[in-house]
C-alpha positions, -999 to 999 in steps of 0.1 A, spaced: -737 -361 -612 -708 -351 -638 -676 -341 -624 -686 -305 -635 -714 -300 -619 -692 -316 -586 -664 -291 -594 -691 -266 -596 -709 -280 -560 -672 -283 -539 -664 -246 -554 -699 -233 -538 -698 -250 -505 -658 -239 -505 -673 -199 -509 -699 -205 -486 -677 -218 -460 -651 -186 -460 -679 -162 -462 -690 -184 -431 -662 -183 -415 -656 -140 -421 -686 -143 -408 -682 -154 -380 -648 -134 -372 -671 -107 -374 -690 -116 -346 -667 -130 -322 -649 -97 -332 -681 -78 -319 -685 -95 -287 -644 -92 -285 -653 -54 -286 -685 -58 -261 -665 -78 -235 -637 -55 -235 -658 -26 -230 -672 -37 -202 -643 -51 -186 -628 -13 -190 -661 -2 -176 -653 -23 -149 -612 -15 -150 -584 6 -162 -581 -10 -200 -541 -8 -186 -548 -35 -163 -573 -59 -181 -576 -87 -160 -563 -121 -172 -592 -145 -172 -611 -116 -200 -581 -125 -218 -575 -162 -215 -614 -167 -224 -605 -142 -255 -584 -163 -263 -603 -201 -258 -630 -179 -276 -602 -173 -306 -590 -211 -309 -623 -229 -304 -633 -207 -333 -605 -208 -360 
């Protein structure tokens, strides 16, 4: 594998990783929206349960 081919492969791999990170971000945002919507059904938005907020923080730490 020549140096140029390797560079091109790394470039496309980095682009793929960046795209997958964006996709994961979108998916986690959708999950967050669903969680918050379900929570809002149960309680008032102002009094979001601390448990769900902590689980959201933990989830975003895992993703990013």
